[in-house]
N, C-alpha and C positions, 0 to 999 in steps of 0.2 A: 677091334676097331683101331683105325690109324690115329697116330699121335697127332693133335692140332698142329697146323702149320705155324710156325713162329713168323710174327710181324717183322718184316723188313722194308725198306724203301722200294725195292724193286718188285714188290706185289703188283705194283701199278706200272702200267706202260702208258707213259704220257705220249700223244700224237701230235705231229708238227702242225695240224690244222686247229688245234683247240683255242688258240686265240679268236680266229675267225668264228668258230662256232659259238663261243661265249659272246661275241658281239652281234651274231644272229640272234641268239636267245634275248639278249638284252634289248634288241630292237622290237622283237615281237611282243615282249612283256611291256615294253614302254607304249606300244600302240594299244595294247588292252587297257592299260591303266589311264591313258589320255583320254580314250573313248569314254570309260565308264566314269571317270571323275568329272567329265562334262556333262554326262547324261544324269548323274546323281547329285551333282554339286559338292561331291564329298569323294574322297579317295578310298578304294577299297584294295585288297590284295590283287595281285595280277593272276595268282591261281589260289584256289580255295578261298574265294571271297566271302561265301556265305557260311555263317556258323550255324550249327544245329543244336550244339551243346556247348556249355561252359561249366566245368565241374571242378569243385574244389576236392582235392584228394590227399593221399598220403602214402609216399612209396616206402614200403618196408622191405629192406635188404636183408637176405635170410642170413642166419648164423651158420657156421660150420661148412662153408662152401669147400670143396675141393679146390687145391691150388689154381688149376686151370681155369676155374670159373670166378675164383676170388680176384677180380682184376678191375682196375679202374675204380669207377665209383662203387662197385660191387665188392671191393677188396675188404671193406669194414662194414659189418652189420649195424643196422641203425634205421632211424626214420627220418624222412624228408617231406617236408611240405611239398606239394605239386598241385599243378593245374592242367586240366585237360581241356582242348579245344576240339570239338568234332565238327566237320566240315564236309562239303562236296568240291569237286576239283575245278569247276569253270571260275573265271575271273569275272564274270558278272552275276548279278543276284537274280537267279531264274527261279520260276515256280518249281516246286518239288515234284511235279509229275514230269520233268525232264530228268531222268534218272542216270546218274553217273556214279561213279566209284566214290566211296566214303573215305575221308581221311580223319586220322586222329594224331593231333600234336601234344607232345607231353613236355612239360617244362618242370624239372626237379630243383629244388632251391638248395643253397647252402652246401654245395659240393667242393671238396678240397682237392687240389692237386694243380699241376702244371697246365696252365690254359693254353689254347689254341691261339695262334696270333690273331690279335683284333677282337677276341672274344671278350666282352664287357662282362661285368658282374660276377656272380658266383653260382651260375644256374647251369644246367645240362639240358640239352634239347635233343629229343628223338622224334623224327616224322615217321608215322605208319600210315598204310594203307590197306584197305581190306581186301587184298589180293598179294600172293607170294611173289609174283614177278612183275617187273616194270614193263611199260608198254613199248620199250624201244631198246635195241641193244646197246645203245651209245648216246652221247650227248648230240652229236651231229645228226642222227635219226630223230631223236627227240625235238631237235631244233625245227626240222621240217614238219613235223606233226604240230608244233605249237603256232608255227607260221600260218598252217591251214585254220587252226582255231581262232587265232587271232582275226582273221578275215570275217569270222561268224559273229563276233562279239556285238556287233551294232545290228545285227538282223533281227527280223521281227520275232517276237518270243512265240507267237503261234505256229510259225514254221519250225521252230526248234520242238515244240511239243508234238507236233505230227512226226517230225524226224525220229524223234526218241521212242514213240510207239512203234514205228515201223522197225527200229534197231531192236528194241526189246524183243519182238517177235522173232527177228533174225537170230538173235542171241539163243532164245529158247530153242529154236530148231537146231542149232549147232550143240546145245547142251544135251539135246535128246539123242544125238548120235555120239556122245562122249566127247565133245569138243567145247571150246570156249574161244573167243576173240578179244583180246584185251583193246584192240583198236575200236571194235564196235562198242564195247563198254565205255571207253573214254569219250566216243561221240555221242553217247545217250542211250545205249542200249544194257546199261548194266541193270541187274535185277533190282527192284525198288524196295530194299529189304531194310529193317530196322537197324539203325547204326549201333544200338546198343548190345545187340546179339552178334555182333561180327568179330571176328578174329583179324587183327590187324598185323601188319608185317613192315619192317624197314625196307624190304625189296633190295635195297642197295647195301653193300658191305662197309662195316666199320672196323677200325682198329679196336681189339679188345685187350688193352693192355699189352701183353706178350704176344697175344694172337691175333686172329682176324674172325670176325663172325658177323652173322645177321641176328636180329632180334623181332620178337613177335609178342603180342599182347592177346591173351586168351580169356574170355569170360568164364568165371568158374562158380559163380554164385547163381541160385536160382532165378534171383532178380533180373540177371543179365541172360543166361541160358534160355529162359523161356522166350526170348525174343529172337533166338537163332533162327533164320531162315525165315521169319516171319514178314510178309508183305505188307508195306504201307499203303492204305486207301489215300489216295491224294486227291480224289474227286471233289473239286470245289474247295480245296484246301490249298492255297498257295505255300503255306509254311507248315505243312503237316508234320515234317520231321521234327521242327522245333517244338511243335505242341505235343508230339509224342514223347519226345525226350524230357521235356519240362515236367510232364506228368509222371512217367514211368521212372525216373530217379527218384521219386518220392516214395516209391512202394517198399523201400527197405535198403538195408546196406548192400553195397556192390562191390565185387572184388574181381580183379584181373591178375592173372599170373603173367610176370614178365619173364619170358624165356629166351635162351640164347642158343644159337646153333653155331658151332664152332667150324671154322674151314679145315678140313682134313686132305684136301686134294685140290690143288690149284687149277688142274685140267678140268676135273669134273664139277668143281665149285668155283667158278672163275669170279674174280673181283672186278673185271672191266666191263662184263656183260651181264647187266642185272635182269635181262630177260630169260637167262637161264635158270631153270629151278634146282636149288641145292637139295639133293637127296637126302630125305630124313632117315633112310636106312644106312647110309654111309655116315650120318652125323645126325642124331636126332636133337631137337630142340630140349633143353632142360631148364627148368625154373631157378632163377637165381634171386627172384623179388616178387613182392606182391603189391599191387596198387589198390588201395582201399578207398571208398568214397562212401561217407555216411549219407543217410537220406537227405535229399535237398531239392530244391527246384533245379532242373538240369539246364534251363535255358531261360533267360530274360533280357529284356532290352538293357537293362542296367549292367547286368553280367557281360553282354555281348560287347558293350561300349568299352569295358576295360579290356577284354580279350583282343576285340577287334581293332581298336584305335590306339590303345596304349601300349600293347605288346608285339613283339616280333617272335616268331618261332622259326628257327633256322638250324640245320644240322651242323653249322660252323659256329655255333655258340655251346661251349662246353670245353673239356678236357682234352689235351693231347692224346691221352690214353683211349680216347674215343674219337679219333680223328676220322672223319669220312672218307671212304675210299672209293676210287673208280671215276670214270670218265663223266658220268651223271652228277656225282657228288662234287667234283672239281668244278663244273659248270654252275652248281648251285651257289657258290661262295660269291661271286659278283652279281648274280642275278637276284639273290634274296636281298643283298645289301641295296641294290637299286630299287627294289620294291618297297623296303622299309623306308628308304630315305625319301621316296616320292611321296608316300603317304604322309610322312612326318611334316615335309614342307607343304604339301598342298593342303592338309588339314590344320597347319599350324599347331600341331600337337606332338611334342617331343616323345621319342620312344625310349624307354630305359629298361634294363633288366630289373625285375622286382627283388626286393628283400624279402617281403613277406606275402602271403595271399590272404585276402580277407574279402571274399565275394560277399555283395549285398545278398 
């Protein structure tokens, strides 16, 4: 196995048009938020607006990791309070029969080290999605996709349900012949699977101390694994995912492995194009920590208010040792800040990094 690539500033290649791309993304997200806040009388996130799980957890960083894995927050064994927010990617609050990819945001508390410029508090955020690759090769292509989605934000929900059903059928056809389409899934053709059984990936690359890596969260207890691939019946149930997660998190303790995949070849494992799958034969995922959650109500309106209104989850909240890398992550810096600032202003609810987690 090749040695991992050492982090250096030129693992990224900044393009001349990125300032315009960031502006285009900000305008698309602002259009979504202005539409939804007027409709709801309350501002929600421009993406991943609807939460389906809010879970109190603890991150256990493993002991005796080899030097190449003992990096950043993973350099010191120990336990940290954490919170998980499970969501789906649209910026409007849709019925769960409209099936789109699942997201999992993880906030880890009391982390020590040099922080990214502008990162408040002492927390470390990681953002995961239930697929290994991003839907676009760069921020400019993603901006075009988001501009299309922004135009559908205020459309009739019945039409979105019908489109989702058609796209899910098209996705099943693709999968039957060994393929899949991240575009179809993003638009509503994703399999309507149980969020607790999914494996989640950062999709984009991060600095990993001296190295470069992607991360994943893998369910490893029976309480989670029994839901892997399970399809959720959403008929007549607008909030089916919330209902399932709220109940199923009470069935017993739950654990995910947090795994790291080190970059070992910048050509085969590019930083700038997150639509390229990093080959696990070239560099397998290795467990560096475990995320534990005791039995609890997995979602409630009271919990959602804390995570949805009082918190932000941003890849740019954390340590310099885990700097987000690549075109898509660079675009997330200003757009995430715009989204949280808009919510705080519209809702008259300041957003701060938490010093502790104490969910009702």
